[in-house]
Structures are given as structure tokens and as C-alpha cells.
RODO-2510 file (C-alpha; in nm, 4 decimals, decimal comma):
residues 71
     n   res          X          Y          Z
     1     x     2,4751     0,9800    -1,9482
     2     x     2,1429     1,1505    -2,0266
     3     x     1,9749     0,8179    -2,0929
     4     x     2,0966     0,6631    -1,7695
     5     x     2,0296     0,9509    -1,5308
     6     x     1,7156     1,0955    -1,6884
     7     x     1,5398     0,7839    -1,8083
     8     x     1,6660     0,4651    -1,6506
     9     x     1,6880     0,6040    -1,2960
    10     x     1,3530     0,7802    -1,3342
    11     x     1,1936     0,4514    -1,4362
    12     x     1,3588     0,2783    -1,1400
    13     x     1,2137     0,5417    -0,9060
    14     x     0,8693     0,5099    -1,0647
    15     x     0,8766     0,1329    -1,0283
    16     x     0,9914     0,1635    -0,6686
    17     x     0,7072     0,3985    -0,5759
    18     x     0,4519     0,1894    -0,7666
    19     x     0,5548    -0,1550    -0,6409
    20     x     0,7199    -0,0993    -0,3042
    21     x     0,5142     0,1764    -0,1441
    22     x     0,2614    -0,0775    -0,0175
    23     x     0,5384    -0,2809     0,1471
    24     x     0,5782    -0,0216     0,4246
    25     x     0,4525    -0,1371     0,7619
    26     x     0,1007    -0,0291     0,8536
    27     x     0,2354     0,1565     1,1577
    28     x     0,4024     0,4081     0,9278
    29     x     0,0934     0,4681     0,7110
    30     x    -0,0851     0,7342     0,9109
    31     x    -0,0857     1,1112     0,9435
    32     x     0,1124     1,2303     1,2461
    33     x     0,3381     1,5199     1,1404
    34     x     0,4496     1,5849     1,4983
    35     x     0,6080     1,2382     1,4954
    36     x     0,7446     1,2814     1,1424
    37     x     0,5013     1,0310     0,9901
    38     x     0,2813     1,1387     0,6985
    39     x     0,2862     0,8557     0,4448
    40     x    -0,0874     0,8031     0,4028
    41     x    -0,2329     0,6090     0,1066
    42     x    -0,2715     0,9104    -0,1237
    43     x     0,0928     1,0088    -0,0760
    44     x     0,1857     0,7321    -0,3226
    45     x     0,0129     0,9268    -0,6000
    46     x     0,1542     1,2590    -0,4811
    47     x     0,5031     1,1121    -0,5291
    48     x     0,4295     0,9088    -0,8438
    49     x     0,2525     1,1743    -1,0538
    50     x     0,5265     1,4436    -1,0546
    51     x     0,7980     1,1894    -1,1322
    52     x     0,5851     1,0525    -1,4167
    53     x     0,5297     1,4029    -1,5551
    54     x     0,9029     1,4679    -1,5326
    55     x     0,9656     1,1454    -1,7255
    56     x     0,7277     1,2570    -2,0003
    57     x     0,9045     1,5938    -2,0215
    58     x     1,2447     1,4215    -2,0319
    59     x     1,1250     1,1969    -2,3156
    60     x     1,0231     1,5047    -2,5130
    61     x     1,3644     1,6627    -2,4547
    62     x     1,5318     1,3342    -2,5476
    63     x     1,3389     1,3302    -2,8735
    64     x     1,4578     1,6856    -2,9496
    65     x     1,8195     1,5955    -2,8656
    66     x     1,8116     1,2876    -3,0884
    67     x     1,6524     1,4862    -3,3699
    68     x     1,9344     1,7415    -3,3541
    69     x     2,1995     1,4678    -3,3437
    70     x     2,0414     1,2949    -3,6410
    71     x     2,0710     1,6076    -3,8529
***
């Protein structure tokens, strides 16, 4: 369960942000908060970086869990 939810799905989300963010139509890639549109080009990195950092933290925890199970 940990592997699926914390690693596989995180990697799916990372791939989705990395590969599919640029597939959005150009009309939705501008800054207009009053219209509910704020997906400018740098927002890709603002979404990608925290999920990547969470994945790194989850890998560290996974290592600790496996080390305990091994003992």
C-alpha cells in the first residue's frame, strides 16, 4: 500500500505535470485571477518542485521502513 500510494502515484503525478502541462490550451496560460485562470509558465515548476521534494522525503522514509523490516 505504501509503495503504491506514496511512490507510484507520486511518480504518475510528477510525469503528468512534466509531460502534460504544456498540452493546455494557450488561452488558459495567462494570469487572470478574477476569471480563475492563473496557470502561467512558471506554475509548472511551482507544482513540480514540491511534489518532487515530497517524493524524495518518501523515499527516505521507505528506506527506513525497509531497514526496520529487514532486521
